[in-house]
N, CA, C and O atoms as a DFTB+ gen file, in Angstrom:
444 C
 N C O
     1  1       0.823      -1.179       0.000
     2  2       0.000       0.000       0.000
     3  2       0.871       1.247       0.000
     4  3       1.990       1.252       0.513
     5  1       0.335       2.276      -0.577
     6  2       1.036       3.560      -0.615
     7  2       0.637       4.396       0.589
     8  3      -0.531       4.401       0.978
     9  1       1.583       5.098       1.179
    10  2       1.238       5.969       2.306
    11  2       0.310       7.094       1.851
    12  3       0.395       7.551       0.711
    13  1      -0.571       7.537       2.742
    14  2      -1.475       8.631       2.429
    15  2      -0.676       9.865       2.046
    16  3       0.343      10.174       2.664
    17  1      -1.147      10.572       1.014
    18  2      -0.483      11.783       0.559
    19  2       0.608      11.542      -0.480
    20  3       1.251      12.488      -0.936
    21  1       0.820      10.278      -0.855
    22  2       1.834       9.971      -1.869
    23  2       1.402      10.542      -3.211
    24  3       0.261      10.364      -3.639
    25  1       2.327      11.230      -3.869
    26  2       2.052      11.771      -5.197
    27  2       2.386      10.704      -6.232
    28  3       3.466      10.114      -6.201
    29  1       1.460      10.464      -7.141
    30  2       1.651       9.462      -8.189
    31  2       1.616      10.164      -9.532
    32  3       0.692      10.924      -9.821
    33  1       2.622       9.909     -10.347
    34  2       2.666      10.450     -11.702
    35  2       2.439       9.305     -12.674
    36  3       3.154       8.304     -12.649
    37  1       1.449       9.461     -13.522
    38  2       1.150       8.434     -14.515
    39  2       1.811       8.793     -15.833
    40  3       1.894       9.967     -16.196
    41  1       2.274       7.799     -16.537
    42  2       2.884       8.006     -17.842
    43  2       1.910       7.537     -18.916
    44  3       1.686       6.339     -19.088
    45  1       1.327       8.507     -19.644
    46  2       0.390       8.139     -20.703
    47  2       1.078       7.363     -21.813
    48  3       0.428       6.598     -22.526
    49  1       2.385       7.549     -21.970
    50  2       3.073       6.838     -23.050
    51  2       3.016       5.333     -22.836
    52  3       3.055       4.578     -23.807
    53  1       2.924       4.877     -21.592
    54  2       2.815       3.436     -21.355
    55  2       1.498       2.896     -21.903
    56  3       1.437       1.755     -22.360
    57  1       0.452       3.705     -21.860
    58  2      -0.843       3.298     -22.416
    59  2      -0.823       3.420     -23.934
    60  3      -1.315       2.540     -24.641
    61  1      -0.253       4.513     -24.430
    62  2      -0.250       4.762     -25.872
    63  2       0.715       3.852     -26.621
    64  3       0.645       3.767     -27.847
    65  1       1.616       3.169     -25.912
    66  2       2.565       2.256     -26.546
    67  2       2.301       0.802     -26.162
    68  3       3.207      -0.029     -26.231
    69  1       1.077       0.489     -25.761
    70  2       0.713      -0.877     -25.399
    71  2       0.631      -1.718     -26.670
    72  3      -0.255      -1.508     -27.498
    73  1       1.554      -2.674     -26.827
    74  2       1.597      -3.469     -28.062
    75  2       0.400      -4.413     -28.198
    76  3       0.133      -4.905     -29.294
    77  1      -0.322      -4.672     -27.110
    78  2      -1.542      -5.492     -27.233
    79  2      -2.642      -4.716     -27.949
    80  3      -3.409      -5.284     -28.727
    81  1      -2.711      -3.411     -27.680
    82  2      -3.744      -2.570     -28.295
    83  2      -3.269      -1.963     -29.609
    84  3      -4.056      -1.827     -30.545
    85  1      -2.000      -1.601     -29.691
    86  2      -1.435      -0.963     -30.883
    87  2      -0.240      -1.783     -31.373
    88  3       0.880      -1.565     -30.912
    89  1      -0.461      -2.728     -32.304
    90  2       0.682      -3.489     -32.833
    91  2       1.715      -2.523     -33.421
    92  3       1.346      -1.553     -34.082
    93  1       2.982      -2.776     -33.188
    94  2       4.074      -1.893     -33.622
    95  2       3.816      -0.458     -33.152
    96  3       3.694       0.440     -33.985
    97  1       3.729      -0.222     -31.842
    98  2       3.340       1.094     -31.324
    99  2       4.310       2.225     -31.647
   100  3       3.924       3.392     -31.581
   101  1       5.546       1.916     -31.992
   102  2       6.518       2.970     -32.293
   103  2       6.518       3.380     -33.755
   104  3       7.308       4.232     -34.162
   105  1       5.641       2.783     -34.545
   106  2       5.533       3.137     -35.956
   107  2       4.247       3.923     -36.183
   108  3       3.212       3.630     -35.585
   109  1       4.328       4.930     -37.057
   110  2       3.129       5.685     -37.429
   111  2       2.254       4.776     -38.283
   112  3       2.666       4.345     -39.360
   113  1       1.060       4.487     -37.810
   114  2       0.153       3.610     -38.538
   115  2      -1.284       4.037     -38.251
   116  3      -1.845       3.660     -37.223
   117  1      -1.887       4.824     -39.154
   118  2      -3.274       5.237     -38.936
   119  2      -4.231       4.052     -38.835
   120  3      -5.338       4.187     -38.314
   121  1      -3.806       2.892     -39.333
   122  2      -4.634       1.691     -39.245
   123  2      -4.904       1.253     -37.817
   124  3      -5.829       0.479     -37.572
   125  1      -4.105       1.740     -36.867
   126  2      -4.359       1.425     -35.457
   127  2      -5.749       1.880     -35.021
   128  3      -6.308       1.355     -34.059
   129  1      -6.300       2.858     -35.734
   130  2      -7.573       3.448     -35.330
   131  2      -8.719       3.049     -36.251
   132  3      -9.786       3.662     -36.217
   133  1      -8.502       2.020     -37.079
   134  2      -9.538       1.555     -37.999
   135  2      -9.924       0.129     -37.654
   136  3      -9.091      -0.668     -37.221
   137  1     -11.202      -0.183     -37.852
   138  2     -11.631      -1.559     -37.643
   139  2     -11.438      -2.345     -38.939
   140  3     -10.879      -1.821     -39.903
   141  1     -11.893      -3.591     -38.969
   142  2     -11.704      -4.435     -40.157
   143  2     -12.446      -3.914     -41.385
   144  3     -12.106      -4.287     -42.508
   145  1     -13.459      -3.056     -41.194
   146  2     -14.196      -2.458     -42.317
   147  2     -13.538      -1.178     -42.819
   148  3     -13.994      -0.595     -43.802
   149  1     -12.475      -0.737     -42.158
   150  2     -11.784       0.483     -42.563
   151  2     -12.412       1.750     -42.010
   152  3     -12.066       2.849     -42.444
   153  1     -13.327       1.615     -41.060
   154  2     -13.939       2.792     -40.446
   155  2     -13.314       3.032     -39.066
   156  3     -12.733       2.126     -38.468
   157  1     -13.445       4.271     -38.574
   158  2     -12.841       4.659     -37.302
   159  2     -13.399       3.831     -36.159
   160  3     -14.604       3.589     -36.077
   161  1     -12.510       3.402     -35.280
   162  2     -12.948       2.718     -34.055
   163  2     -12.389       3.483     -32.865
   164  3     -11.200       3.797     -32.819
   165  1     -13.240       3.775     -31.921
   166  2     -12.820       4.498     -30.718
   167  2     -12.143       3.503     -29.783
   168  3     -12.636       2.395     -29.572
   169  1     -11.026       3.907     -29.236
   170  2     -10.283       3.033     -28.333
   171  2     -10.136       3.707     -26.978
   172  3      -9.759       4.876     -26.897
   173  1     -10.432       2.976     -25.924
   174  2     -10.267       3.533     -24.582
   175  2      -8.788       3.681     -24.224
   176  3      -8.447       4.309     -23.222
   177  1      -7.914       3.102     -25.045
   178  2      -6.479       3.199     -24.794
   179  2      -5.862       4.455     -25.404
   180  3      -4.724       4.793     -25.079
   181  1      -6.588       5.155     -26.281
   182  2      -6.065       6.376     -26.885
   183  2      -6.546       7.554     -26.057
   184  3      -7.696       7.977     -26.177
   185  1      -5.669       8.083     -25.217
   186  2      -6.039       9.157     -24.288
   187  2      -5.030      10.309     -24.368
   188  3      -4.304      10.553     -23.405
   189  1      -4.973      11.020     -25.501
   190  2      -3.966      12.069     -25.645
   191  2      -4.183      13.270     -24.728
   192  3      -3.248      14.038     -24.501
   193  1      -5.391      13.450     -24.197
   194  2      -5.683      14.600     -23.331
   195  2      -5.873      14.182     -21.881
   196  3      -6.428      14.938     -21.084
   197  1      -5.416      12.985     -21.534
   198  2      -5.527      12.428     -20.201
   199  2      -6.947      11.891     -19.974
   200  3      -7.718      11.745     -20.923
   201  1      -7.281      11.603     -18.737
   202  2      -8.583      11.007     -18.442
   203  2      -8.991      11.345     -17.015
   204  3      -8.180      11.811     -16.215
   205  1     -10.246      11.105     -16.714
   206  2     -10.744      11.330     -15.364
   207  2     -10.857      12.797     -15.009
   208  3     -11.019      13.644     -15.888
   209  1     -10.771      13.104     -13.718
   210  2     -10.978      14.484     -13.279
   211  2      -9.814      15.401     -13.643
   212  3      -9.919      16.617     -13.486
   213  1      -8.716      14.845     -14.123
   214  2      -7.561      15.660     -14.525
   215  2      -7.516      15.883     -16.041
   216  3      -6.510      16.353     -16.571
   217  1      -8.602      15.546     -16.731
   218  2      -8.629      15.704     -18.189
   219  2      -8.458      17.173     -18.568
   220  3      -8.890      18.067     -17.840
   221  1      -7.835      17.408     -19.695
   222  2      -7.592      18.772     -20.167
   223  2      -8.927      19.458     -20.464
   224  3      -9.703      18.951     -21.274
   225  1      -9.214      20.597     -19.832
   226  2     -10.495      21.269     -20.075
   227  2     -10.599      21.858     -21.487
   228  3     -11.698      22.175     -21.943
   229  1      -9.480      22.004     -22.171
   230  2      -9.501      22.570     -23.521
   231  2      -9.555      21.529     -24.624
   232  3      -9.393      21.870     -25.796
   233  1      -9.782      20.255     -24.275
   234  2      -9.780      19.202     -25.292
   235  2     -10.782      19.476     -26.402
   236  3     -10.428      19.405     -27.578
   237  1     -12.019      19.787     -26.054
   238  2     -13.048      20.037     -27.068
   239  2     -12.684      21.201     -27.970
   240  3     -12.841      21.127     -29.189
   241  1     -12.196      22.276     -27.367
   242  2     -11.781      23.446     -28.140
   243  2     -10.599      23.100     -29.045
   244  3     -10.576      23.493     -30.211
   245  1      -9.628      22.375     -28.520
   246  2      -8.453      21.997     -29.313
   247  2      -8.857      21.151     -30.515
   248  3      -8.386      21.390     -31.626
   249  1      -9.722      20.169     -30.304
   250  2     -10.172      19.317     -31.414
   251  2     -10.925      20.141     -32.461
   252  3     -10.723      19.948     -33.660
   253  1     -11.782      21.046     -32.022
   254  2     -12.550      21.872     -32.954
   255  2     -11.625      22.789     -33.752
   256  3     -11.779      22.915     -34.967
   257  1     -10.673      23.424     -33.087
   258  2      -9.743      24.329     -33.762
   259  2      -8.889      23.587     -34.786
   260  3      -8.687      24.076     -35.897
   261  1      -8.394      22.418     -34.420
   262  2      -7.586      21.627     -35.362
   263  2      -8.428      21.225     -36.561
   264  3      -7.966      21.316     -37.699
   265  1      -9.658      20.780     -36.324
   266  2     -10.548      20.392     -37.423
   267  2     -10.787      21.567     -38.365
   268  3     -10.679      21.426     -39.583
   269  1     -11.115      22.735     -37.793
   270  2     -11.387      23.907     -38.631
   271  2     -10.157      24.333     -39.428
   272  3     -10.269      24.653     -40.612
   273  1      -9.003      24.340     -38.804
   274  2      -7.774      24.723     -39.495
   275  2      -7.482      23.783     -40.664
   276  3      -7.204      24.240     -41.773
   277  1      -7.542      22.489     -40.424
   278  2      -7.261      21.519     -41.492
   279  2      -8.317      21.602     -42.583
   280  3      -7.984      21.525     -43.765
   281  1      -9.591      21.758     -42.210
   282  2     -10.659      21.858     -43.212
   283  2     -10.464      23.078     -44.108
   284  3     -10.633      22.980     -45.324
   285  1     -10.112      24.222     -43.530
   286  2      -9.901      25.445     -44.323
   287  2      -8.706      25.279     -45.260
   288  3      -8.765      25.682     -46.422
   289  1      -7.630      24.691     -44.760
   290  2      -6.455      24.470     -45.613
   291  2      -6.811      23.550     -46.774
   292  3      -6.469      23.837     -47.921
   293  1      -7.497      22.442     -46.484
   294  2      -7.831      21.479     -47.539
   295  2      -8.869      22.019     -48.516
   296  3      -8.879      21.613     -49.678
   297  1      -9.740      22.921     -48.076
   298  2     -10.713      23.540     -48.981
   299  2     -10.037      24.486     -49.959
   300  3     -10.487      24.628     -51.096
   301  1      -8.968      25.130     -49.531
   302  2      -8.363      26.188     -50.328
   303  2      -7.064      25.810     -51.039
   304  3      -6.609      26.541     -51.918
   305  1      -6.467      24.687     -50.671
   306  2      -5.173      24.325     -51.247
   307  2      -5.107      22.838     -51.574
   308  3      -5.749      22.011     -50.926
   309  1      -4.318      22.521     -52.589
   310  2      -3.910      21.146     -52.848
   311  2      -2.507      21.033     -52.274
   312  3      -1.629      21.824     -52.620
   313  1      -2.290      20.063     -51.406
   314  2      -0.995      19.915     -50.749
   315  2      -0.174      18.848     -51.459
   316  3      -0.663      17.749     -51.722
   317  1       1.072      19.176     -51.767
   318  2       1.977      18.231     -52.417
   319  2       3.309      18.248     -51.683
   320  3       3.781      19.296     -51.242
   321  1       3.898      17.076     -51.563
   322  2       5.218      16.974     -50.962
   323  2       6.261      17.461     -51.961
   324  3       6.135      17.233     -53.164
   325  1       7.287      18.130     -51.456
   326  2       8.369      18.618     -52.311
   327  2       9.239      17.453     -52.773
   328  3       9.791      17.484     -53.873
   329  1       9.362      16.418     -51.926
   330  2      10.126      15.229     -52.309
   331  2       9.172      14.065     -52.512
   332  3       8.008      14.131     -52.118
   333  1       9.666      13.004     -53.124
   334  2       8.856      11.808     -53.360
   335  2       8.364      11.255     -52.017
   336  3       9.144      11.120     -51.074
   337  1       7.084      10.941     -51.935
   338  2       6.505      10.482     -50.664
   339  2       7.118       9.168     -50.188
   340  3       7.084       8.879     -48.992
   341  1       7.675       8.372     -51.087
   342  2       8.327       7.124     -50.676
   343  2       9.612       7.396     -49.892
   344  3      10.082       6.536     -49.147
   345  1      10.178       8.593     -50.060
   346  2      11.428       8.946     -49.390
   347  2      11.201       9.655     -48.052
   348  3      12.167       9.965     -47.353
   349  1       9.950       9.914     -47.685
   350  2       9.663      10.618     -46.431
   351  2      10.023       9.750     -45.233
   352  3       9.713       8.559     -45.203
   353  1      10.667      10.343     -44.264
   354  2      10.987       9.665     -43.019
   355  2      10.036      10.208     -41.959
   356  3      10.084      11.391     -41.624
   357  1       9.172       9.343     -41.433
   358  2       8.176       9.804     -40.464
   359  2       8.593       9.535     -39.018
   360  3       7.809       9.754     -38.095
   361  1       9.817       9.062     -38.820
   362  2      10.304       8.833     -37.458
   363  2      10.459      10.185     -36.755
   364  3      10.879      11.159     -37.378
   365  1      10.123      10.250     -35.469
   366  2      10.258      11.519     -34.748
   367  2      11.695      12.030     -34.768
   368  3      12.637      11.242     -34.678
   369  1      11.864      13.341     -34.885
   370  2      13.192      13.947     -34.830
   371  2      13.719      13.903     -33.402
   372  3      14.928      13.842     -33.179
   373  1      12.806      13.935     -32.441
   374  2      13.153      13.938     -31.028
   375  2      12.066      13.187     -30.277
   376  3      10.882      13.382     -30.552
   377  1      12.442      12.338     -29.341
   378  2      11.469      11.628     -28.514
   379  2      11.829      11.832     -27.054
   380  3      13.004      11.858     -26.686
   381  1      10.823      11.972     -26.243
   382  2      11.011      12.160     -24.807
   383  2       9.649      12.102     -24.168
   384  3       8.950      11.096     -24.290
   385  1       9.254      13.167     -23.486
   386  2       7.908      13.238     -22.924
   387  2       6.900      13.246     -24.059
   388  3       5.808      12.690     -23.938
   389  1       7.271      13.876     -25.156
   390  2       6.446      13.891     -26.366
   391  2       7.334      13.622     -27.566
   392  3       8.557      13.563     -27.435
   393  1       6.736      13.462     -28.717
   394  2       7.493      13.264     -29.948
   395  2       7.483      14.550     -30.758
   396  3       6.443      15.194     -30.901
   397  1       8.637      14.920     -31.286
   398  2       8.759      16.094     -32.142
   399  2       8.930      15.592     -33.568
   400  3       9.913      14.915     -33.869
   401  1       7.984      15.917     -34.456
   402  2       8.102      15.423     -35.830
   403  2       9.239      16.114     -36.567
   404  3       9.616      17.235     -36.228
   405  1       9.789      15.440     -37.582
   406  2      10.830      16.094     -38.372
   407  2      10.240      17.243     -39.187
   408  3       9.026      17.325     -39.375
   409  1      11.108      18.120     -39.665
   410  2      10.677      19.243     -40.494
   411  2      10.394      18.720     -41.899
   412  3      11.197      17.978     -42.465
   413  1       9.249      19.110     -42.457
   414  2       8.883      18.719     -43.817
   415  2       8.684      19.968     -44.653
   416  3       8.264      21.009     -44.148
   417  1       8.989      19.855     -45.937
   418  2       8.661      20.927     -46.862
   419  2       7.433      20.483     -47.639
   420  3       7.369      19.362     -48.143
   421  1       6.465      21.376     -47.728
   422  2       5.193      21.083     -48.363
   423  2       4.852      22.222     -49.303
   424  3       5.090      23.389     -48.993
   425  1       4.301      21.880     -50.440
   426  2       3.898      22.891     -51.412
   427  2       2.373      23.022     -51.345
   428  3       1.657      22.038     -51.530
   429  1       1.880      24.224     -51.084
   430  2       0.441      24.489     -51.024
   431  2       0.040      25.201     -52.309
   432  3       0.401      26.356     -52.533
   433  1      -0.713      24.495     -53.150
   434  2      -1.134      25.036     -54.442
   435  2      -2.570      25.533     -54.313
   436  3      -3.464      24.741     -54.013
   437  1      -2.814      26.835     -54.532
   438  2      -4.183      27.362     -54.414
   439  2      -5.132      26.641     -55.373
   440  3      -4.762      26.320     -56.502
   441  1      -6.355      26.391     -54.912
   442  2      -7.358      25.724     -55.760
   443  2      -8.039      26.738     -56.638
   444  3      -8.915      26.383     -57.427
């Protein structure tokens, strides 16, 4: 048992890297979130904004803002990679508490 008043820090990365729920958890694979029919499946193991009474109060706003930003970009531009997509390296440039994606060059062509 833990003594009363003990501070406990949870590591969400242990949940997000569970190989039982996410095969090959260190690889970028959008298929982790699709069922056998290819449609989105909600997973109780995907908790990027934490859970319980400590959940981020801005989660709803953050999701809405990201959706609106991406929708506006995709409505107004065709996005193309500057280099061949087969040559893209999607491994994080830095890993620690969070992952920092590598820098990419993207061409935004007005529609």
